C-alpha positions in Angstrom: -9.2 1.9 25.7 -11.0 2.2 22.5 -9.1 2.9 19.2 -10.4 3.9 15.8 -8.3 2.8 12.9 -9.2 4.6 9.7 -8.1 4.6 6.0 -9.4 5.3 2.6 -7.8 3.0 0.1 -7.4 -0.5 -1.3 -6.3 -3.8 0.3 -2.8 -2.5 0.6 -4.0 0.3 2.8 -6.5 -1.7 4.8 -4.6 -5.0 5.5 -1.9 -3.3 7.7 -4.6 -1.8 9.8 -6.1 -5.3 10.3 -2.7 -6.4 11.4 -2.4 -3.8 14.1 -6.0 -4.3 15.1 -5.4 -7.9 15.9 -2.2 -6.9 17.8 -4.2 -4.4 19.9 -6.9 -7.0 20.6 -4.2 -9.3 21.8 -3.4 -6.6 24.3 -7.0 -6.5 25.4 -7.9 -3.2 23.7 -11.1 -2.4 21.9 -10.7 -1.7 18.2 -13.0 -0.1 15.6 -12.1 0.3 11.9 -13.4 2.7 9.3 -12.6 1.5 5.8 -14.2 1.2 2.3 -17.1 -1.2 2.1 -15.1 -3.7 0.0 -13.5 -5.0 3.2 -16.3 -4.9 5.7 -17.4 -8.5 5.4 -13.8 -9.8 5.8 -13.1 -7.6 8.9 -16.5 -8.5 10.5 -15.6 -12.2 10.0 -12.5 -11.5 12.2 -14.9 -10.3 15.0 -14.1 -6.6 14.7 -16.5 -3.7 14.4 -16.2 -1.8 11.2 -17.9 1.3 9.7 -17.9 1.6 5.9 -16.8 4.8 4.3 -17.3 6.0 0.8 -18.1 3.9 -2.3 -16.9 0.4 -3.2 -13.5 0.6 -4.9 -13.1 -2.7 -6.6 -14.5 -1.4 -9.9 -11.5 1.0 -10.1 -9.2 -2.0 -10.9 -10.9 -2.7 -14.2 -10.0 -0.8 -17.3 -12.9 0.9 -19.0 -12.1 1.9 -22.6 -15.2 4.0 -22.9 -14.6 6.0 -19.7 -13.5 9.7 -20.1 -11.4 11.6 -17.7 -13.4 13.8 -15.3 -13.6 17.5 -16.0 -12.0 19.9 -13.5 -15.5 20.7 -12.2 -16.3 17.0 -11.8 -12.9 16.4 -10.0 -13.6 19.3 -7.7 -17.1 17.9 -6.8 -15.5 14.5 -6.1 -13.2 16.2 -3.6 -16.0 18.1 -2.0 -18.1 14.9 -1.6 -15.1 13.0 -0.3 -14.3 15.4 2.4 -17.9 15.8 3.5 -18.2 12.0 3.7 -15.1 11.8 5.8 -16.2 14.4 8.3 -19.6 12.8 8.7 -18.5 9.1 8.7 -15.3 9.3 10.7 -16.9 11.5 13.4 -19.7 9.0 13.9 -17.2 6.0 14.0 -14.9 7.8 16.5 -17.6 8.4 19.2 -16.4 7.1 22.5 -12.8 6.5 21.1 -9.7 7.4 23.0 -7.4 7.8 20.0 -7.6 7.9 16.2 -5.0 6.3 13.9 -5.2 7.4 10.3 -3.3 5.7 7.4 -2.7 7.2 4.0 -2.4 10.9 3.3 -6.0 11.4 2.1 -7.2 11.3 5.7 -8.4 15.0 5.4 -10.9 14.9 8.2 -9.5 12.6 10.8 -7.0 14.9 12.5 -9.6 17.7 12.8 -12.2 15.3 14.3 -9.6 14.1 16.9 -8.9 17.7 17.7 -12.5 18.6 18.1 -13.0 15.5 20.4 -9.8 16.3 22.4 -8.2 13.0 21.7 -4.8 12.1 20.2 -4.3 11.5 16.5 -1.6 9.4 14.9 -0.8 9.5 11.2 0.8 6.4 9.7 2.7 6.2 6.4 3.6 2.9 4.7 6.4 4.4 2.7 9.1 6.9 3.5 8.4 9.1 0.5 5.0 10.1 1.9 6.8 12.0 4.6 8.8 15.3 4.0 12.5 14.9 3.8 15.3 16.7 1.8 16.6 13.2 0.9 13.7 12.2 -1.4 10.9 13.8 -3.5 7.3 13.9 -2.6 5.5 10.7 -3.6 2.4 12.6 -4.6 4.3 13.8 -7.7 4.1 10.3 -9.1 0.5 9.6 -8.0 -1.1 10.0 -11.4 1.9 9.6 -13.6 4.2 6.8 -14.8 7.5 8.7 -14.6 9.7 8.6 -11.5 11.2 11.9 -10.2 14.8 12.6 -11.4 17.5 12.1 -8.8 18.7 15.2 -7.0 21.0 15.9 -4.0 18.3 18.0 -2.2 14.6 18.0 -2.7 13.6 20.9 -0.4 12.3 22.9 -3.3 9.9 20.2 -4.4 8.6 19.9 -0.8 7.9 23.7 -0.8 5.9 23.2 -4.0 4.2 20.3 -2.4 3.1 22.4 0.5 1.4 24.9 -1.9 -0.2 22.0 -3.8 -1.8 20.6 -0.6 -3.1 24.1 0.4 -4.5 24.7 -3.1 -6.2 21.4 -3.3 -7.6 20.9 0.2 -7.2 24.2 2.1 -10.6 25.8 1.6 -12.5 22.5 1.9 -10.8 21.6 5.1 -11.1 24.9 6.7 -14.8 25.3 5.9 -15.5 22.0 7.8 -13.2 23.1 10.6 -15.1 26.3 11.0 -18.3 24.3 11.3 -16.7 22.4 14.2 -15.6 25.6 15.9 -12.0 25.0 15.0 -9.4 27.5 13.8 -8.2 27.4 10.2 -5.0 25.7 9.4 -2.4 27.4 7.1 -0.4 24.3 6.3 -2.7 21.4 5.3 0.0 18.8 4.7 1.6 19.4 8.1 -1.8 19.3 9.7 -2.7 15.9 8.2 0.8 14.2 8.5 1.3 15.7 12.0 4.7 16.7 13.5 5.3 13.1 14.8 4.2 10.6 12.1 4.7 6.9 12.2 6.4 5.0 9.4 5.0 1.4 9.2 7.7 0.1 6.8 10.6 -2.3 7.3 13.9 -0.6 8.2 15.9 -2.8 5.8 13.6 -2.5 2.9 12.5 1.1 3.4 14.7 3.0 6.0 13.9 6.5 7.1 16.8 8.5 5.3 17.8 10.4 8.5 18.3 7.8 11.3 18.8 10.5 13.9 15.6 12.4 13.0 13.4 12.2 16.2 10.2 13.3 14.4 9.5 10.0 12.6 8.8 6.8 14.6 9.6 3.7 12.4 7.7 0.7 13.7 8.4 -1.8 11.0 5.9 -3.1 8.5 2.5 -4.1 9.9 2.2 -7.7 8.6 -1.0 -9.7 8.9 -0.1 -13.3 9.6 -1.9 -15.7 7.1 -2.4 -19.3 8.1 -4.7 -20.2 5.2 -3.8 -23.3 3.2 -3.2 -23.1 -0.5 -6.0 -24.9 -2.5 -5.4 -28.5 -3.4 -5.5 -27.5 -7.1 -2.8 -24.9 -6.6 -0.7 -27.3 -4.6 -1.0 -29.9 -7.4 0.1 -27.2 -10.0 3.1 -26.2 -7.9 4.2 -29.9 -7.4 3.9 -30.6 -11.1 7.1 -28.9 -12.2 9.8 -26.3 -11.4 8.7 -23.3 -9.4 6.7 -21.0 -11.6 6.7 -17.2 -11.8 4.0 -15.3 -10.0 2.3 -12.4 -11.8 -0.1 -10.0 -10.1 -1.1 -6.4 -10.0 -3.2 -6.4 -6.8 -5.9 -3.8 -6.5 -4.7 -1.4 -9.1 -5.8 -1.0 -12.7 -3.6 -3.2 -14.9 -2.3 -2.1 -18.3 -4.3 -3.4 -21.3 -3.4 -6.9 -22.5 -1.1 -7.5 -19.5 -2.2 -11.1 -19.2 -0.9 -12.0 -22.6 2.4 -10.1 -22.0 3.0 -11.8 -18.7 2.3 -15.3 -19.9 4.3 -14.8 -23.1 7.3 -13.6 -21.1 7.3 -16.6 -18.8 7.1 -19.0 -21.7 9.9 -17.2 -23.5 12.3 -18.2 -20.7 10.9 -21.6 -20.2 9.0 -21.0 -17.0 5.5 -21.8 -15.9 3.2 -19.0 -14.6 0.7 -18.3 -11.9 -1.5 -15.3 -12.7 -3.4 -13.5 -9.9 -6.7 -12.1 -11.1 -6.6 -9.1 -8.8 -9.1 -6.3 -9.1 -8.2 -6.0 -12.8 -9.7 -9.4 -13.5 -6.6 -10.8 -15.2 -7.2 -14.1 -16.9 -5.5 -16.9 -18.8 -5.1 -16.5 -22.5 -5.4 -20.2 -23.4 -5.8 -23.6 -21.8 -2.2 -24.8 -21.8 -1.2 -26.6 -18.7 1.9 -24.4 -18.0 -0.3 -21.6 -16.5 -2.6 -21.3 -13.5 -4.9 -18.5 -12.5 -5.8 -17.8 -8.9 -8.0 -15.4 -6.9 -7.2 -13.8 -3.5 -5.1 -16.2 -1.4 -2.2 -16.7 1.0 0.7 -14.8 -0.7 2.9 -15.5 2.3 2.8 -19.2 1.6 2.7 -19.0 -2.1 5.7 -16.7 -2.6 7.9 -19.2 -0.8 7.0 -21.7 -3.6 7.7 -19.5 -6.7 10.8 -18.6 -8.6 10.1 -14.9 -8.8 7.3 -12.4 -8.1 6.3 -9.9 -10.8 4.1 -7.1 -9.5 3.2 -3.4 -9.5 5.3 -2.4 -6.4 2.8 -2.0 -3.6 4.3 -1.8 -0.2 2.5 -4.9 1.0 3.4 -7.1 -2.0 7.0 -5.9 -1.9 7.4 -6.8 1.8 5.7 -10.1 1.5 7.9 -11.1 -1.4 11.0 -9.9 0.5 10.0 -11.9 3.5 9.6 -15.0 1.4 13.1 -14.6 -0.1 11.7 -14.4 -3.7 13.4 -12.3 -6.4 11.1 -9.6 -7.6 10.4 -7.7 -10.8 8.5 -4.5 -10.1 6.6 -2.7 -12.9 5.7 0.6 -11.1 2.6 2.5 -12.3 2.2 5.4 -9.8 2.7 6.9 -6.4 5.1 5.1 -4.1 5.6 2.2 -6.5 8.5 3.9 -8.1 10.2 4.0 -4.7 9.7 0.3 -4.0 11.1 -0.6 -7.5 14.2 1.4 -6.8 14.6 -0.1 -3.4 14.6 -3.7 -4.5 17.1 -2.7 -7.3 19.4 -1.0 -4.8 19.2 -4.0 -2.4 20.0 -6.4 -5.3 16.9 -8.5 -4.7 15.1 -7.7 -7.9 14.7 -5.7 -11.0 13.1 -2.3 -11.4 11.3 -2.6 -14.8 10.7 0.6 -16.8 7.4 2.2 -15.5 4.1 1.8 -17.4 3.2 -1.1 -19.7 5.8 -3.8 -20.3 6.3 -5.8 -23.5 6.8 -9.5 -23.5 10.4 -9.0 -24.5 11.2 -6.4 -21.8 9.6 -8.5 -19.1 11.4 -11.7 -20.3 14.7 -9.8 -20.1 13.9 -8.6 -16.6 12.9 -12.0 -15.4 16.1 -13.6 -16.8 18.1 -11.1 -14.7 15.9 -11.6 -11.6 16.4 -15.4 -11.8 20.2 -15.3 -11.8 21.5 -17.4 -8.9 23.3 -14.4 -7.2 20.1 -12.4 -7.1 18.1 -15.3 -5.7 20.8 -15.9 -3.0 20.7 -12.1 -2.1 16.9 -12.3 -1.8 17.2 -15.2 0.5 19.8 -13.3 2.6 17.7 -10.1 2.9 14.7 -12.2 3.9 16.4 -13.0 7.2 16.7 -9.3 8.1 13.1 -8.3 7.5 11.2 -7.7 10.8 7.9 -9.4 11.5 7.0 -7.6 14.7 6.0 -4.2 13.4 2.4 -4.4 14.2 3.1 -5.6 17.8 5.6 -2.9 18.3 3.2 -0.2 17.1 0.3 -1.6 19.2 2.4 -1.5 22.4 3.7 2.0 21.6 0.2 3.3 20.9 -1.3 2.2 24.3 1.7 2.8 26.6 0.9 6.5 27.2 -2.5 5.5 28.5 -1.2 3.1 31.1 
């Protein structure tokens, strides 16, 4: 069978799809991917067919002090263009496919294209908060803000508001394209996109679905891409030259201003060396002292086993990789589901949930001191033994079983 895997997002959205793509190939299935152009060369180097969608995203990680916020009219035009691009590009990429798998909630067009083609559609979330439940708030409420949602006993009212928000934002755009395909309008955009049987590609220990008897959500485990790359000789030499350093990285998201200085100063304040990941924000060293090292993209799975702690933004992939490595974490959430992951590592006792937004050197040093306590390090090592590694294989087998 031929399967299209589609997402619109950064590396944290794309890499899990590559993991299940390789698992599907191991089961002799034909796989196509539709992802932003930033990742096409990498995916093609793995021998898989890929269709680029939308503009390159890497520039979004760099702060631009001269940039102005888009006007409501500009924002609306961006939405119009995004939906039109999705309908055109995904429809072309899906020709001849037997099923479409869409990851991230901005897959506005994919379920309608699958419906028009008469093939199944599977929606995949990487975090429980993406999916409706009375036990947690909608993650979209934190998408553009740095404030987590206050704790409540029941969040049904927020999900009702979320339904209306989806309809207001996307309803007319979606239904105009559906009409052009000869499809009936939808009255509940969110339910249409998330479907009534979504998959949750997150580890059950780190991110359990809050209602274990709920049959509507299929939790596969996280889709982890095995990484066999060696660390560079220079990085190996730095690691061997002293005690395990602290890793700092913000992945593909925009980093707060002057974060490099804050991170390095916090490590020095507690007598630790530092490894700084450039990420899409282009973080860099602040001086030439030998206690710090800067790296580009590399094997986090191997590196995190060699560090004292991992300081990051709280992406699902980085959180899971650090947990697998048994490394204590400090999460500085910025938006969307990052608040959830920060709270989870706090609740599990494997890390510190730093105050959202921009840290100070003092606040980060305090968080690191707490994360590096022996009991937290031991707890992180213990939890690492419970994190599943077979999520992509489980999902791949489940996806193709109805066809055989």
